[in-house]
C-alpha positions in Angstrom: 36.5 -71.0 21.3 35.2 -67.4 20.9 38.1 -65.6 20.9 39.5 -67.9 18.6 36.4 -67.2 16.6 37.0 -63.7 16.8 40.3 -63.5 15.8 39.8 -65.6 12.9 36.8 -63.1 11.9 39.3 -60.1 12.2 41.9 -62.2 10.2 40.0 -62.3 7.1 38.4 -59.0 7.7 42.2 -57.9 7.7 42.7 -60.1 4.3 39.6 -58.5 2.3 40.9 -55.0 3.2 44.2 -55.5 2.1 43.2 -57.9 -1.0 41.0 -54.6 -2.1 44.0 -52.4 -1.6 46.2 -53.8 -4.2 43.1 -54.0 -6.1 42.8 -50.2 -5.6 46.9 -49.3 -5.8 47.3 -51.1 -9.0 44.1 -49.9 -10.9 45.6 -46.2 -9.6 48.7 -46.9 -11.7 47.1 -47.8 -14.5 45.3 -44.8 -14.8 48.4 -42.6 -13.7 50.3 -44.6 -16.8 47.8 -43.2 -19.2 48.2 -39.5 -17.9 51.8 -40.1 -18.1 52.1 -41.0 -21.3 49.5 -38.8 -22.7 51.7 -35.5 -21.2 54.9 -37.4 -23.1 52.7 -37.1 -26.1 51.1 -33.8 -26.0 55.1 -32.7 -25.6 56.1 -35.2 -28.5 53.6 -33.6 -30.8 51.5 -36.2 -30.0 53.6 -38.3 -32.4 52.9 -41.5 -29.8 49.4 -41.6 -31.0 51.1 -43.6 -34.5 51.5 -46.5 -32.2 47.7 -47.7 -32.0 46.0 -50.5 -33.6 47.0 -50.6 -37.7 44.2 -53.2 -38.6 45.7 -56.8 -40.4 49.4 -54.9 -40.2 51.3 -57.9 -38.9 53.8 -55.4 -38.5 52.3 -53.5 -36.3 50.7 -56.2 -34.2 52.1 -55.2 -31.1 50.1 -52.3 -31.6 47.3 -54.0 -29.6 49.3 -53.8 -26.2 50.1 -49.8 -26.7 46.8 -48.8 -27.8 44.6 -48.8 -24.7 47.3 -46.4 -23.0 47.4 -43.8 -25.8 45.0 -40.7 -26.4 44.7 -38.5 -29.0 44.2 -35.2 -26.4 43.5 -34.9 -22.6 40.2 -34.5 -23.5 40.0 -38.0 -25.0 41.8 -39.3 -21.6 39.5 -37.5 -19.3 36.6 -39.3 -20.9 37.8 -42.6 -20.8 39.4 -42.4 -17.2 36.0 -41.1 -15.6 34.1 -44.7 -16.4 37.5 -46.9 -16.8 37.9 -45.8 -12.7 34.2 -45.9 -12.0 34.1 -49.7 -13.2 37.8 -50.5 -12.4 36.9 -49.9 -8.4 34.1 -52.6 -8.9 36.3 -54.8 -10.1 39.3 -54.3 -7.8 37.3 -55.1 -5.1 38.3 -58.7 -5.9 41.8 -57.6 -5.5 44.8 -56.8 -7.9 45.0 -60.2 -9.3 41.5 -59.9 -10.8 41.7 -56.8 -12.0 45.2 -57.5 -14.1 43.9 -60.8 -15.3 40.3 -58.9 -16.7 42.6 -55.8 -18.0 45.0 -58.4 -19.7 41.7 -60.6 -21.1 40.2 -57.6 -22.6 43.2 -55.5 -24.3 44.1 -59.1 -25.7 40.7 -59.9 -27.1 39.9 -56.8 -28.0 42.7 -55.5 -29.5 42.9 -58.8 -31.8 39.1 -57.9 -32.6 40.5 -54.8 -33.7 42.8 -55.7 -35.5 40.7 -57.7 -37.7 37.8 -55.9 -37.9 38.5 -52.2 -38.1 38.6 -50.2 -41.4 41.8 -50.2 -43.5 44.4 -47.3 -43.3 43.0 -46.9 -39.9 44.5 -46.2 -36.5 42.9 -47.1 -33.4 43.8 -45.4 -30.1 42.3 -45.4 -26.6 41.3 -46.7 -23.5 37.2 -47.2 -24.4 37.7 -50.4 -25.3 38.7 -51.9 -22.2 35.8 -49.4 -20.1 33.2 -51.5 -22.7 35.7 -54.8 -21.3 34.6 -54.2 -17.8 31.2 -53.2 -18.3 30.8 -56.8 -20.1 32.3 -58.6 -17.4 30.6 -56.9 -14.7 27.7 -57.2 -16.2 27.7 -60.8 -16.8 29.9 -61.7 -14.3 27.3 -62.6 -12.0 25.5 -65.1 -15.0 28.8 -67.4 -14.9 29.6 -67.1 -11.0 25.7 -67.8 -10.0 25.7 -65.0 -7.7 23.0 -62.5 -6.7 25.2 -60.1 -5.4 27.1 -59.6 -8.7 24.3 -60.0 -10.9 22.5 -57.1 -9.0 26.2 -55.4 -9.3 25.4 -56.1 -13.3 22.1 -54.2 -13.4 23.6 -51.3 -11.8 26.1 -51.0 -14.4 23.8 -51.1 -16.4 21.5 -48.5 -15.4 24.4 -45.9 -14.8 26.4 -46.5 -17.9 24.2 -48.7 -20.2 22.7 -46.0 -22.3 26.1 -44.4 -23.0 27.9 -47.5 -23.8 25.2 -48.8 -26.4 25.2 -45.4 -27.9 29.0 -45.9 -28.4 28.3 -49.1 -30.4 26.8 -46.9 -33.1 29.4 -45.9 -35.8 30.3 -42.0 -35.3 33.0 -40.0 -37.2 36.7 -41.0 -35.9 35.3 -43.6 -33.2 36.0 -46.9 -33.4 33.0 -48.9 -32.7 34.3 -51.8 -33.4 37.1 -51.5 -30.5 34.0 -51.1 -28.2 32.5 -54.2 -29.5 35.2 -56.1 -29.3 36.1 -54.7 -26.1 32.7 -56.2 -24.8 33.9 -59.5 -26.3 36.5 -59.8 -24.4 34.8 -58.7 -21.1 32.2 -61.7 -21.5 34.9 -64.1 -22.0 36.9 -62.8 -19.0 34.0 -63.5 -16.7 33.7 -66.9 -18.4 37.1 -68.1 -18.0 37.2 -66.1 -13.9 34.3 -68.0 -13.0 35.1 -71.6 -15.3 38.3 -71.3 -13.0 36.6 -71.1 -10.1 34.1 -73.4 -10.6 36.7 -75.9 -11.4 38.7 -76.0 -7.9 37.9 -79.2 -6.1 35.5 -78.2 -2.9 37.6 -78.6 0.3 36.9 -81.5 2.3 34.1 -81.2 5.5 35.2 -81.9 9.1 35.8 -85.9 9.5 35.5 -86.5 5.8 32.3 -85.3 5.7 31.6 -84.1 1.9 30.3 -80.5 1.9 28.3 -81.0 -1.1 26.1 -83.7 0.5 26.3 -82.6 4.0 27.2 -86.5 4.7 30.3 -88.8 4.8 32.1 -89.1 1.3 32.1 -92.3 -0.3 30.3 -94.8 -2.3 26.7 -95.3 -1.8 25.6 -98.5 0.0 24.6 -100.9 -2.6 27.0 -99.2 -5.3 30.2 -99.8 -7.0 32.6 -96.9 -6.2 32.8 -95.3 -9.7 36.6 -95.3 -9.3 37.3 -98.9 -9.9 36.2 -100.4 -13.1 42.0 -46.0 -37.5 39.5 -44.9 -35.9 39.6 -43.4 -32.7 38.5 -44.8 -29.8 36.4 -42.1 -27.8 
């Protein structure tokens, strides 16, 4: 019996390691893609910088998807890579699927918001909107998940990056505070959506048909009827 328990524990630990490794690999792939694109961009005289978000231009709506992967310089990219990697690593502990879901939600929500409210005749590029989304996700997921550990992780993120992130919400020349704010909204929405999905799953039945929420055998209470019857550059 003890041996079986040890084997089960080892398998569960191996699955957790595999899940985290997949998350780390996906995060590394995203960062590598950004750097490869910037190398190509620099060789092409930064022409790819024109493929960002053009506010309220329906014909260029696809820029929402390309903008996070484009930067105006290597310095711009490096400035985004550091917080992107730090915050992304924390998310990656939940696996590649979680990294992908959070990233997609933040890109779509943050990009659409930027497309709607950014100043006219501007082009927005850079991954800082995703950085704000990652940070907002980590800060708020503990609330939606009702997890003390995740809430404490959010506090750590606030302590380490809160001041820098908040200062970036102030209007600066050639900096899109709109992308930062909308990215943060996307992060909060991602935390809510993903937590809601997890809580919506039916609990697994306990041994011998017992309801794990009550610790007693599932079924109607005695004496009661069964309810089932009856252009701003992002930096």
